[in-house]
C-alpha angles and dihedrals in degrees: 000000000000116000115255111267090225093080111110128213123196111241130206134190091260098039118039120209116271123210132178116272108250122190115187146163129236129196133186089199092250111196109262128214129227120244089273092057096254117138114251125227121272090246094054090045089055091047089050093052086056089057092046091054093049092050091049088058093049096051095049105261110156101215139021120197134186121203122217118245135150106201139106090252093048110032097181109116094139106042093156090065090054090044090053089054091051090047089061092056099042138064113193115014117104116237131205150130125292088208135346111198096225094177093072096034137069113259091214092056093045090051091049094047094051094041087054091050088049091054098047090044096050096246100319101120130109138163137221111203121206140170092233124255084197103064098189091112093060099071090033092062098030102256125147116236086216086072093051097121098035092051094053096044096049095044093048085053092055091043091056091052091051090055092056088070127218126074112339125223115183143144136193145136105263100061143010115292123256117226113191091325121172108220115199153242097047114217111244099222108027128281120340117239115284127193133185114223113223126192103181109315120121087199089061090052091054091046091055091051093046093057093039093244123145120251125247115190111207102205109179102152143015129019115341087208091076089068095059092091090058091059089049092047091049097053091044090050092050090052094049089050094050095247125137117250115278132200125266121214135191127220117194138155123253149138130222124207138156093274138016091247093051093048092051094045092050097045104037103071093047094043091051092050098045097044091044090053094043091046091067090070103021101044098245117156116245106260119242128195088255093050089048092051089050093051091046092050126090095276099043133090101242118093100204126149147057118339089261095050094048093044092052093050093050093046090051095048104042096066090040088056097043087241134139099185131063125186114190110212099217129189137046127208108274101030115120128245089245091058092046095049090048089051091052093046093049091045093052101040102034113014099046097048090046094049088052091049094049094048093046091051091048091051092047090052096046 
């Protein structure tokens, strides 16, 4: 079993912190198609995600995460329920969110849900907190987008208080105050791991350091190299604030198939359709074959190809980014369950061992 990535190691100028290498999978619960190309029901898509999580455990994946969404394309508003179901059918894999949109949720309820997941899974839960690049939850729960920044800042502050354990006294503007409130269930072995998802904001990097949460870099387009300064800023901020060093992770989209050609052919039409549709509300450019090839190439953000191609790209980018964790966001609306299960099997049985081998060889030769 992979050591939990929450363990901290004090770093120095001569000896950088060392953390266990963690290689995981993330899904947004994208609606899958049957073999005839017809979209499956939301219920079947959710049941399929359970099977995907169980397979990930069986093939040696370290972490399985579910990202919160509330739309017809991504019917995954209660990922913690799905994770609890997966926990009952697995023994070793760590389980968590990827991400939880804390801005439009109640920190007390998020803490309670993941404390409960931690209990039923035997201490395998963790949570990635985010402001929400997908804003569908704001109107759904009656939040004003004008309060986007204030909501997240204040709710992260309360979440940090809840993790300390014991009666909580807290007051803010976004919810009723707590005065000596006992929040249950109590974690058995201290707080579960918490990460802050960052998509390109230095302020978010500093926030993660200030609260002593680990950093997850969401790199979904462009050159991953531009995120390297964020890792450096994070560790420097931790040192200035008197915190021990903490791990940095990377979350990026991808798809693994038997060959590079097969992976690209399977992924491209669905990627083009989904990104084009999302671009209408989120400002994404319409993908072209050339832009797709650039993203799939060695300096792009997509990890698409054979196990060897994907493994080499992960092994090249993790050291460059100062990261010791990689979560492949697999799946894209329209892919079949068969393609997703093959992706998971290849990632666990071939990509993960190869990444470990490549990084071990690089370290031995350094």
